[in-house]
C-alpha positions as CSV (number, residue, x, y, z in Angstrom):
1,M,-37.0,-40.0,-79.4
2,G,-36.9,-36.3,-80.4
3,L,-40.3,-36.6,-82.1
4,G,-41.7,-38.3,-79.1
5,I,-40.6,-35.5,-76.8
6,I,-42.1,-32.9,-79.3
7,K,-45.3,-34.9,-79.5
8,K,-45.5,-35.1,-75.6
9,Q,-44.9,-31.4,-75.2
10,L,-47.5,-30.5,-77.9
11,Q,-50.1,-32.9,-76.2
12,E,-49.4,-31.1,-72.8
13,T,-49.8,-27.7,-74.5
14,W,-53.0,-28.7,-76.2
15,N,-54.4,-30.0,-72.9
16,I,-53.6,-26.7,-71.2
17,L,-55.3,-24.9,-73.9
18,K,-58.5,-27.1,-73.8
19,S,-58.7,-26.6,-70.0
20,F,-59.5,-22.9,-70.3
21,R,-63.2,-22.0,-69.7
22,G,-65.3,-18.8,-69.5
23,N,-63.7,-15.5,-69.9
24,A,-60.2,-16.8,-70.3
25,R,-61.3,-18.7,-73.4
26,G,-63.6,-15.9,-74.6
27,C,-60.7,-13.3,-74.4
28,L,-58.3,-15.7,-76.1
29,V,-60.3,-16.8,-79.2
30,V,-60.8,-13.1,-80.4
31,E,-57.4,-11.9,-79.5
32,P,-55.9,-12.3,-83.1
33,L,-58.5,-9.7,-84.4
34,W,-56.6,-7.1,-82.3
35,G,-53.1,-8.6,-82.6
36,I,-53.1,-8.9,-86.3
37,P,-53.6,-5.2,-87.2
38,Y,-51.4,-4.1,-84.2
39,N,-48.5,-6.2,-85.4
40,L,-48.9,-4.8,-88.9
41,F,-48.8,-1.1,-87.9
42,I,-46.7,-1.0,-84.8
43,P,-43.2,-1.8,-86.4
44,Y,-43.6,1.2,-88.7
45,A,-45.3,3.7,-86.4
46,S,-42.3,5.7,-85.5
47,V,-41.1,5.7,-89.0
48,Y,-44.5,6.9,-90.2
49,M,-44.2,9.8,-87.8
50,L,-40.8,10.7,-89.2
51,E,-42.1,10.7,-92.7
52,L,-44.9,13.1,-91.7
53,G,-42.4,15.7,-90.3
54,C,-41.9,14.5,-86.8
55,T,-38.4,14.6,-85.3
56,D,-36.9,12.3,-82.7
57,E,-37.6,14.9,-80.0
58,H,-41.2,15.2,-81.2
59,I,-41.6,11.3,-80.9
60,G,-40.2,11.5,-77.3
61,I,-42.7,14.3,-76.5
62,I,-45.6,12.4,-78.0
63,T,-44.6,9.3,-75.9
64,S,-44.2,11.2,-72.8
65,V,-47.5,13.2,-73.1
66,G,-49.3,9.9,-73.9
67,L,-47.8,8.3,-70.8
68,L,-48.9,11.3,-68.7
69,F,-52.5,10.9,-69.7
70,Q,-52.1,7.2,-69.2
71,V,-51.2,7.9,-65.5
72,F,-54.4,9.8,-65.1
73,F,-56.6,7.2,-66.7
74,S,-54.9,4.4,-64.8
75,F,-55.7,6.4,-61.6
76,I,-59.5,6.4,-62.2
77,S,-59.6,3.0,-63.9
78,G,-60.0,1.1,-60.6
79,Y,-63.2,3.0,-59.8
80,I,-64.6,3.0,-63.3
81,T,-64.0,-0.8,-63.5
82,D,-65.8,-1.4,-60.2
83,R,-68.6,1.0,-61.1
84,L,-69.4,-0.1,-64.7
85,G,-68.3,-3.6,-64.4
86,R,-65.3,-5.3,-66.1
87,K,-67.2,-6.3,-69.2
88,R,-68.9,-3.0,-70.0
89,T,-65.8,-0.8,-69.1
90,T,-63.6,-3.0,-71.5
91,L,-66.0,-2.5,-74.4
92,I,-66.5,1.3,-74.0
93,F,-62.8,2.3,-73.5
94,D,-61.5,-0.1,-76.1
95,L,-63.7,1.6,-78.6
96,I,-62.3,5.0,-77.6
97,G,-58.7,4.0,-77.0
98,W,-58.1,1.9,-80.1
99,S,-60.9,2.3,-82.6
100,L,-61.0,6.1,-82.4
101,A,-57.2,6.4,-82.1
102,V,-56.3,4.3,-85.2
103,L,-58.7,6.5,-87.2
104,I,-56.7,9.6,-86.2
105,W,-53.5,7.9,-87.0
106,A,-54.9,6.9,-90.4
107,F,-55.6,10.6,-91.3
108,A,-52.6,12.1,-89.5
109,Q,-50.9,15.0,-91.2
110,N,-48.4,16.3,-88.6
111,F,-47.1,16.3,-85.1
112,Y,-50.4,17.6,-83.7
113,Y,-52.4,14.7,-85.0
114,F,-50.0,12.2,-83.4
115,L,-50.2,14.2,-80.1
116,V,-53.9,14.1,-80.0
117,A,-54.0,10.3,-81.2
118,S,-51.6,9.6,-78.3
119,I,-54.0,11.2,-75.7
120,V,-57.0,9.4,-77.2
121,N,-55.1,6.1,-77.2
122,S,-54.3,6.6,-73.5
123,F,-57.9,5.5,-72.7
124,F,-56.6,1.9,-73.2
125,R,-55.1,2.1,-69.7
126,I,-58.6,2.0,-68.3
127,V,-59.1,-1.2,-70.2
128,H,-55.8,-2.6,-69.0
129,T,-57.3,-2.8,-65.5
130,S,-60.8,-3.9,-66.5
131,W,-59.5,-6.5,-69.1
132,T,-57.0,-8.0,-66.6
133,C,-59.8,-8.4,-64.1
134,L,-62.1,-9.9,-66.7
135,L,-59.3,-12.3,-67.7
136,V,-58.1,-13.6,-64.4
137,E,-60.7,-13.2,-61.7
138,D,-62.6,-16.4,-62.4
139,T,-59.3,-18.2,-63.2
140,R,-57.3,-20.4,-60.8
141,P,-53.9,-18.9,-59.6
142,E,-52.0,-21.8,-61.0
143,E,-53.6,-21.4,-64.5
144,R,-52.7,-17.7,-64.9
145,V,-49.2,-18.1,-66.1
146,H,-50.6,-20.4,-68.9
147,V,-53.4,-17.8,-69.6
148,Y,-50.9,-15.1,-70.2
149,T,-48.8,-17.4,-72.1
150,W,-51.6,-18.1,-74.6
151,I,-52.5,-14.4,-74.8
152,Q,-49.0,-13.9,-76.0
153,V,-49.3,-16.9,-78.4
154,A,-52.3,-15.3,-80.0
155,G,-50.3,-12.1,-80.4
156,L,-47.4,-14.0,-81.8
157,L,-49.4,-15.8,-84.4
158,A,-50.6,-12.4,-85.6
159,G,-46.9,-11.2,-85.7
160,F,-46.4,-13.6,-88.6
161,F,-48.5,-11.0,-90.7
162,A,-45.8,-8.4,-90.2
163,P,-44.0,-9.1,-93.4
164,I,-47.1,-8.1,-95.2
165,A,-46.6,-4.6,-93.9
166,G,-43.1,-4.7,-95.0
167,G,-44.3,-5.6,-98.6
168,L,-46.9,-2.9,-98.6
169,V,-44.3,-0.3,-97.4
170,K,-41.9,-1.5,-100.1
171,R,-44.5,-1.2,-102.8
172,Y,-46.6,1.9,-101.9
173,G,-44.4,3.8,-99.5
174,V,-44.5,4.3,-95.8
175,V,-47.3,6.9,-95.6
176,P,-49.9,5.2,-98.0
177,A,-49.3,1.8,-96.7
178,M,-49.6,2.9,-93.0
179,R,-52.8,4.8,-93.7
180,G,-54.3,1.6,-95.1
181,L,-53.1,-0.5,-92.3
182,Y,-54.6,1.9,-89.7
183,L,-58.0,1.7,-91.5
184,F,-57.8,-2.1,-91.5
185,A,-57.0,-1.9,-87.7
186,F,-60.2,0.1,-87.2
187,V,-62.4,-2.6,-88.9
188,S,-60.6,-5.5,-87.3
189,M,-60.4,-4.1,-83.8
190,T,-63.9,-2.8,-83.6
191,S,-65.3,-6.1,-84.7
192,M,-63.2,-7.9,-82.0
193,F,-64.5,-5.5,-79.2
194,F,-68.2,-6.4,-80.0
195,I,-67.6,-10.1,-80.5
196,R,-65.6,-10.4,-77.2
197,N,-68.3,-8.4,-75.4
198,R,-70.9,-11.0,-76.6
199,I,-69.0,-14.2,-75.6
200,T,-67.7,-13.1,-72.1
201,H,-69.6,-12.6,-68.9
202,E,-69.3,-10.3,-65.9
203,T,-67.0,-11.9,-63.2
204,Q,-68.4,-12.8,-59.8
205,M,-66.3,-10.1,-58.1
206,G,-67.4,-7.6,-60.8
207,L,-71.0,-8.2,-60.0
208,I,-70.4,-7.6,-56.3
209,K,-68.4,-4.4,-57.0
210,M,-71.0,-3.0,-59.3
211,Q,-73.6,-3.3,-56.5
212,T,-71.3,-1.8,-53.8
213,T,-69.8,0.9,-55.9
214,K,-72.5,3.5,-56.4
215,G,-71.6,7.1,-56.1
216,F,-68.3,8.9,-56.7
217,N,-67.0,10.4,-53.5
218,V,-63.5,11.8,-54.1
219,I,-62.7,11.7,-50.3
220,E,-63.9,8.1,-50.0
221,V,-62.1,7.0,-53.2
222,L,-58.8,8.7,-52.0
223,D,-59.2,7.1,-48.5
224,E,-59.7,3.7,-50.1
225,Y,-56.5,4.2,-52.3
226,R,-54.6,5.3,-49.2
227,R,-55.7,2.1,-47.3
228,I,-54.6,0.0,-50.2
229,C,-51.3,1.7,-50.6
230,M,-50.5,1.1,-46.9
231,Q,-51.3,-2.6,-47.5
232,L,-48.9,-2.6,-50.6
233,L,-46.1,-1.1,-48.5
234,K,-46.3,-3.8,-46.0
235,S,-46.0,-6.6,-48.7
236,P,-42.4,-6.9,-49.8
237,H,-43.4,-9.5,-52.4
238,T,-46.0,-7.3,-54.1
239,M,-43.5,-4.4,-54.1
240,L,-40.8,-6.4,-55.7
241,A,-43.4,-7.6,-58.3
242,F,-44.2,-4.0,-58.9
243,G,-40.5,-3.2,-59.4
244,L,-40.2,-5.9,-62.1
245,M,-43.4,-4.7,-63.7
246,L,-42.0,-1.1,-63.6
247,F,-38.7,-1.8,-65.3
248,N,-40.3,-4.2,-67.8
249,N,-42.7,-1.4,-68.9
250,V,-39.8,1.0,-69.1
251,Q,-37.9,-1.3,-71.5
252,V,-41.1,-2.1,-73.6
253,T,-41.8,1.6,-74.0
254,L,-38.2,2.4,-75.2
255,R,-38.0,-0.6,-77.4
256,N,-41.4,0.0,-79.0
257,T,-40.7,3.6,-79.7
258,F,-37.0,3.4,-80.8
259,S,-36.5,0.0,-82.4
260,A,-37.4,1.1,-85.9
261,I,-35.2,4.1,-85.6
262,L,-32.3,2.0,-84.4
263,Y,-32.7,-0.5,-87.3
264,T,-32.9,2.2,-90.0
265,K,-30.7,5.1,-88.7
266,G,-28.4,3.3,-86.3
267,L,-27.8,0.1,-88.1
268,G,-28.4,1.2,-91.6
269,L,-30.9,-1.5,-92.4
270,S,-33.7,-1.1,-94.9
271,E,-37.3,-0.4,-93.8
272,G,-38.3,-3.8,-95.2
273,T,-36.2,-5.6,-92.6
274,I,-38.4,-4.4,-89.8
275,G,-41.2,-6.7,-90.8
276,M,-38.7,-9.6,-91.1
277,F,-37.5,-9.0,-87.6
278,T,-41.0,-9.0,-86.2
279,A,-41.6,-12.4,-87.9
280,I,-38.5,-13.9,-86.5
281,T,-39.3,-12.6,-83.1
282,S,-42.8,-14.2,-83.4
283,A,-41.4,-17.5,-84.6
284,I,-38.9,-17.8,-81.8
285,M,-41.4,-16.8,-79.1
286,L,-44.0,-19.1,-80.5
287,F,-41.6,-22.1,-80.4
288,I,-40.8,-21.4,-76.8
289,Y,-44.4,-21.0,-75.8
290,L,-45.5,-24.2,-77.5
291,F,-42.6,-26.5,-76.7
292,V,-40.8,-25.2,-73.7
293,M,-43.4,-23.2,-71.5
294,P,-45.3,-26.3,-70.4
295,T,-42.1,-27.3,-68.5
296,L,-41.0,-23.9,-67.5
297,G,-44.5,-23.3,-66.1
298,K,-43.8,-25.9,-63.4
299,L,-40.6,-24.2,-62.2
300,K,-40.1,-21.4,-59.7
301,V,-41.0,-18.0,-61.3
302,T,-37.7,-16.6,-60.5
303,R,-35.6,-19.0,-62.5
304,P,-37.2,-18.4,-66.0
305,L,-37.2,-14.7,-65.3
306,L,-33.5,-14.6,-64.5
307,W,-32.7,-16.4,-67.8
308,G,-35.0,-14.0,-69.6
309,F,-33.3,-10.8,-68.2
310,V,-29.8,-12.1,-68.9
311,L,-30.5,-13.1,-72.5
312,S,-32.2,-9.6,-73.0
313,I,-29.1,-7.9,-71.7
314,I,-26.9,-9.9,-74.2
315,S,-29.3,-9.1,-77.0
316,N,-29.4,-5.3,-76.5
317,G,-25.6,-5.4,-76.0
318,I,-25.2,-7.0,-79.5
319,F,-27.3,-4.2,-80.9
320,V,-25.3,-1.5,-79.2
321,L,-21.9,-2.9,-80.3
322,S,-22.9,-3.9,-83.9
323,P,-21.4,-1.9,-86.7
324,P,-23.8,-0.6,-89.5
325,G,-24.9,-2.9,-92.2
326,K,-24.2,-6.2,-90.5
327,L,-27.6,-7.9,-90.8
328,H,-26.5,-11.3,-89.4
329,L,-25.6,-9.6,-86.0
330,S,-28.9,-8.0,-85.9
331,V,-30.6,-11.3,-86.6
332,L,-28.6,-13.0,-83.8
333,A,-29.6,-10.2,-81.4
334,I,-33.3,-10.6,-82.4
335,V,-33.2,-14.4,-81.8
336,I,-31.5,-14.1,-78.4
337,G,-33.9,-11.1,-77.4
338,A,-37.0,-12.9,-78.6
339,T,-36.0,-15.9,-76.3
340,G,-35.5,-13.6,-73.4
341,M,-38.9,-11.7,-73.9
342,A,-40.7,-15.0,-74.1
343,L,-39.5,-15.9,-70.7
344,I,-40.3,-12.4,-69.2
345,Y,-43.8,-11.3,-69.9
346,P,-46.0,-14.3,-68.7
347,F,-44.0,-14.8,-65.5
348,V,-43.9,-11.1,-64.6
349,E,-47.7,-10.7,-65.2
350,S,-48.6,-14.0,-63.3
351,L,-46.3,-12.9,-60.5
352,V,-48.2,-9.6,-60.1
353,A,-51.6,-11.1,-60.6
354,N,-51.0,-13.8,-57.9
355,S,-49.8,-11.2,-55.4
356,I,-53.1,-9.4,-55.4
357,N,-56.5,-10.6,-53.9
358,D,-59.6,-10.5,-56.1
359,E,-61.5,-8.1,-53.9
360,D,-59.0,-5.3,-54.2
361,R,-57.7,-6.3,-57.7
362,A,-59.2,-3.4,-59.8
363,K,-58.0,-0.6,-57.4
364,V,-54.6,-2.3,-56.6
365,M,-54.0,-2.7,-60.4
366,S,-55.0,1.0,-61.1
367,I,-52.5,2.1,-58.3
368,L,-49.7,0.0,-59.6
369,Y,-50.4,1.2,-63.1
370,V,-50.4,4.9,-62.0
371,L,-47.1,4.4,-60.3
372,V,-45.5,2.4,-63.3
373,L,-46.7,5.0,-65.8
374,G,-45.8,7.9,-63.6
375,L,-42.3,6.6,-63.2
376,T,-42.1,5.6,-66.9
377,T,-43.3,8.8,-68.2
378,P,-39.9,10.6,-68.3
379,F,-38.2,7.8,-70.1
380,G,-40.0,8.6,-73.5
381,Y,-38.5,12.1,-73.5
382,I,-35.2,10.7,-72.2
383,G,-35.1,8.2,-74.9
384,G,-35.8,10.8,-77.5
385,L,-33.0,12.9,-76.3
386,L,-30.6,9.8,-76.3
387,S,-31.8,8.8,-79.7
388,S,-31.0,12.3,-81.1
389,V,-27.4,11.8,-79.9
390,S,-27.2,8.2,-81.1
391,P,-30.0,5.7,-82.1
392,K,-28.1,3.2,-80.0
393,L,-28.2,5.0,-76.7
394,P,-31.8,4.2,-75.7
395,F,-30.8,0.5,-75.9
396,V,-27.9,1.1,-73.3
397,L,-30.6,2.4,-71.0
398,I,-32.7,-0.8,-71.7
399,M,-29.7,-2.9,-70.6
400,V,-29.6,-0.9,-67.4
401,T,-33.3,-1.7,-66.6
402,F,-32.6,-5.5,-67.2
403,G,-29.7,-5.3,-64.8
404,I,-31.8,-3.6,-62.1
405,S,-34.4,-6.3,-62.7
406,V,-31.8,-9.0,-62.1
407,M,-31.0,-7.5,-58.7
408,L,-34.7,-7.3,-57.7
409,L,-35.1,-10.9,-58.6
410,F,-32.3,-11.9,-56.3
411,I,-33.9,-9.9,-53.5
412,L,-37.3,-11.6,-54.1
413,E,-35.7,-15.0,-54.1
414,N,-34.0,-14.3,-50.9
415,I,-37.2,-13.1,-49.3
416,E,-39.0,-16.4,-50.4
417,R,-36.1,-18.5,-49.2
418,H,-36.4,-16.8,-45.7
419,K,-40.2,-17.3,-45.7
420,R,-39.8,-21.0,-46.5
421,H,-37.2,-21.3,-43.8
422,D,-39.5,-19.6,-41.3
423,V,-42.4,-22.0,-42.3
424,V,-40.1,-25.0,-41.8
425,N,-39.0,-23.7,-38.4
426,A,-42.5,-23.1,-37.2
427,E,-43.6,-26.7,-38.3
428,L,-40.5,-28.1,-36.4
429,G,-41.4,-26.0,-33.4
430,S,-44.9,-27.3,-33.3
């Protein structure tokens, strides 16, 4: 019976994957060429900085400065995406934001190299808008949660390569291993950008926007942004989706920046365990996406999100309360946290995507990213200050962000309940 259920779920998962067409398929098939190198170097990025003389405060400053530039690039990303087209914008600024950035990281010597690399890497925020439009604009709304799920799956499959990084670090040391990983990232990511550009096409809305967006008039652009902001303020659903997006971005920033420091300095674990934790996380999330997500995708968005937030609070609570050297507690926290993360990302992204119309998508996304990044920017520095006191304190802050997300979710569910109630009353009245 158990095998029958598994077979049925796999068949449903496979059918969903086969149903993807056009840009969704084109973006998916090459994603591992970006995901594999990223998952190899990102677990050790902060440790690499420490090895080259950066302090916890330096890392916080680098993170905050990077976020500040990301705010600027996010602000102009909507105009650039409409002017150059989704496809061309994605290629140009991926080459700058990733290919050039990983080269700088590969040859970094001190704090200033990392600061410059962080600024260059900030160009990826332009791609965040253009790539999102390229991915979803020609995709049906009901398919988007599954598209985002499979983007995650592609990244998770790449996560299984993380232990290779741990082996390289153990054999060659942090600095030599990381330099090699960054050079590998340059070759793999650059190849991916050109291949994806070849197999995708400009979206229908992108073609329209390229024709209508000709000159750059600051007044007109600002007036258009003002109009869109007024529309957003009148949409509680979009604003709540934005709130969830904001706090998810805060916790991701803190977790990505300070996890390695927590494991090594806060919990007294070896550097080699970082790669193992990444592999465990990937395995858990992959299992959920393959065997559970086809069912969860049919539920109301708020239900899986609530489970994800609660599990994430429990996971970070275990990290905060764990004494040093207790590997089994850290593994338990990783398993619970991976389950929570698997439930959060695709539903938050699809919730935001489905609350925005295609015509204004590029500019709305750029505005949302500006607000998210602007409000997230101080948390890199705050996390650095907290980490300098105790490596566990940034994870207390992460728990707070998930708690606020739970409250926003209840408000969103209440609004949707009232909306359904009003629709029923209107139908009965007619």
